C-alpha positions, 0 to 999 in steps of 0.5 A: 813552552807548551803549545797554546799556553802562557804566550806573551805578545811583546811589542818591540816598538815604544808603545806611545808611537802607536797612539801617535802613529796609528790614527794618522797612518791612513785616512781612507778605509780602502788604503787600509784594506790594501795593506791588509790584502798585501800582507795576505799576498805576502803570506801566499794566500790564495783568498782574502775575505773581507766581511763588513758587519755592524760593529766591525770589519774583519779581514781573513786570509787563507795564507800560511798563518803565523806560528808563536813557536817558530818565531813568526808572531815575534817578527810580526810584533817587530814593527819597523823592522826590515823584512827584506834585506837580500834578494832572497828575502824579497820572495815570499815563503813559496818562492813564487811571489815578490813580497810587497812589504818592506818596513813592517809598518802596514800592520799598524794600518788597522789602527787608523780605523779602530782604536783596538784591533784583534789579531788572530792566526792559525798555523799547523793548528796552532792558535795565537791571538792578541789585541793591537791597541793605540794605548796598550794598557800593559806598555809593551805587552799586549792583551792576549786572546784565549784560544776558545775565543779565537775563531774564523769564519773561512779559514780552515787549516791555516791562515790569519784574521784582523778584526777592526772593532767599532770602525771609524770608517765604512765601506761603501753602501754599494759592493760594486763601488767597494769592488771598483775602489779596491781594484783601483788600488789593488789590481793584482787579482786572478784565479790564484788571488781572489778577494771576497767581500761580504755584507749581510746577505750580499757577496761579491767576488773579485777575481779578475781585472776590471775589463769594463774600464778597458771597454770604456776607453777611447784610447789606450797605450800599453808598456811591456808584454805583461800588459799587451793583452788589455789592448784586446778589451778595448772596444773601438768605436772606429775600427778603421782607426784602430791602430792610431787609437790603441798602441802596444809598446815595449817597456820604457827604460831610463837610466838612473844614477843612485846611491844604494843603502851602503852609499855607493853610486851606481847606475840603474835601469828604471823600467816602466810597464803598465798602461795608460788610457783616456775615456770615450766620455765622463758621462756618468762618472760623478765620484761619490764622497767615499770614491776615488776619482776615475781620472788618475795615474797610479804608481805601483812597485812589486804589484802594490800601489805606492802612490794613487795619483800623479796626475796633478803633478804631471798635468797641465790643468788641460780640459782633456785631462779629466779623460786620463786614467792609468796604472804604471808599474815600476819595480825599481821603487822597491829595489831591496838594495836602494833606500826606501822612498815611501812617505811616512804615511805610505801613500806616496813617494818622496818627491826628491828621489831620483827614481820618482823624478825620472818617472814624473819627467817621462810621463809629464814630457812624453807619455801624457802628451801622447794619450792626450793627442790620441784622445783629441784624435778620437774626438776629431774622428767622432766630429768627423763622423757626426758632420758626415751623418749630418751632411747625409741627413741634410742631403736626404731631407733636401731631396725629400723637400724637392720631391714634395715641393714638385708633388705640391706644385703638381697637385696645386696646378691640377686641383686649381685647374679642375675647380676653375673649370667648373666655374663660369663667370667667376669673379677674381676674389672667387678665383683667389679663394679657390687658389687659397683653398687648394694651397692650404690643403696641400701645405703639409706636403712641404712641412720639411722645409723647416727641417731642412733650414734647421740643418743648414750652416747659417753663417759663412765667414769669407776670409783668407788664411793670411787673415786668420787671426782676424777671422778667429776674433769674429768667430769668437765674438759670434760664439760669445753672442750665442751663435752655436759653432755648428751654425758657422762655416769657417773653413779655417776654424781650429774647431772642426764643428765649423769646417766642411767635413773632410773631402767635402768641396765648400762651394759644392756645399754651398751650391747644394744647399743655398743655390739649388735648394728648394729651401729659401733660407739663404746664408748670411756672409761675414766678409773679411776683406784685406789686401790679401782678398784680391789675391785669393781666388776663393775670396773673389769667388764668394764676393761674386756669388754673394752679389749674384744670389743677393745675400745679406752680408756685413763687412769687417775690413783690415786698414789700409784696404778699401772694399770695392764693388761688387761688395756694397762699399756704399754701407759702413764697414768696420775697420781694423788696423794691423801693424808691421809686426802683424798685430791687430789693434782697433781704436775705440770707435772701430771696436764699438762698431765691431760690436754693433755689427756683430749684435746686428748679425745676431739680432737678424738671425735670431740669436740671443746677443750679449749687450754692448758693454759685455761685448766690448769687454770681451773684444778687449781680451781678443784684440788691443783697443787703443787710440791713434798715436 
């Protein structure tokens, strides 16, 4: 047959399948683009050009193109036929790349976007073109595109173009968002494979991994030598702890027994490579409707994404999972001799495949837990740094207040003495007036007091470690009533915000800011007393210090212990019971008294307390409330 004349394009599939499969194959424009980009990659293209026009979306590539004469077009139209049955067929024509396609279904991806798609190709100046349609008018025979109408914007010598006419889905308005989304599902870009995106006068080139993602990470784990270099892109906020926050690990290998396509059982080595990390913050990461979420763990095989996010399957709905992001590569998923494990919509894997189960099991039990622990460490280090800075600020302001108070005292004394020296036979009221005027004149010099007071801890929970469950209940009820964690000093607290910074002695802190301070604001002490109190030197010290300094306090007691002097044992204290198993419980009356005392503390210190009904309901979730037997 002569070149370019009377070409027949016959689809080797029941055309009714196109109408059924086409619209439902993909529901996201970026998955469609990923399939078309993958086809370009398999054709050894160096460039892919995506153009978003008013009436169409075109994807061109400078790959080998398809020759009608050599049977390339016929193979393309053999939808669903295996494209790689042997290891040799797993490589592209150049032999330098592993092929991503397997079943030849991805070519129908464009029908998810448009009812009619123009396919045009050029190989050695031979032109071919036809219309792929959800409802072909001539059955298996597709409508040809005349050579004179086959045009390319970017292809010169060889390549292909897919034109999706009147698309149902559109690219994001921001090309930066388009770039971000494409990199999430097709990160395999570089100087040998570039993606160009055009819209009117705008253009963006995607030719490198999104390094900005790495710069936004607090922690990172890389798996395998290929991904080691990513660790250098992480900008650690805490260089001295970098080895704890950025780790380069070897690829993970897991043995898996499976039957191949000939039903023979073998043991295979499933290798997991890639990276997983956690963001420093989620601020500014509100996803738009057409965007993919920013927290995900994607699975890739032969560099092609097979499933965008396994996090819902491996996570435990922990709050810090919102920070997690990762890309894991498992090439065994696409080993030619093993069964195809992709779902029919090509947007995930079969959940009962042993390879998939092995990967999820490893991520769920090991990898995800490791990265979450590292993210918690990052948060702890950050909180520790903030507390140290706050303590430094407290000391600086305390020193400034001390200096200003001394200056105030000197000025008042000197000025008062001078003015009184000029008075002869002054009345007492006149002398008082002079002193008031001098004090009011110099009052601004001690304006630092309010700032110093605002930096202080306001409530001390005095307790022993043996009574931590009881102390935790008091702490949670204070938080429930609007007391910020940073205002509470609780040495055994699980929240670092309420502990003294590392290496800072608690009694040194109390002495510096509540005994030797020029600020008159005193700390409010919540005493938790029990049989453990007399055995704790620290608790006894706190009781004595409170008596000497006469600070306000409330007593919460564990029965059958009875508070003793120097605590004010004449006042009513709250009483809680502890059974032989160590479980705490309260009678309804004691629960009411507990809530009354919490409310009194908050009212005394100016916090917005909850009402009694709300407090009793909350307390009931923390401790058993029942009548005595």
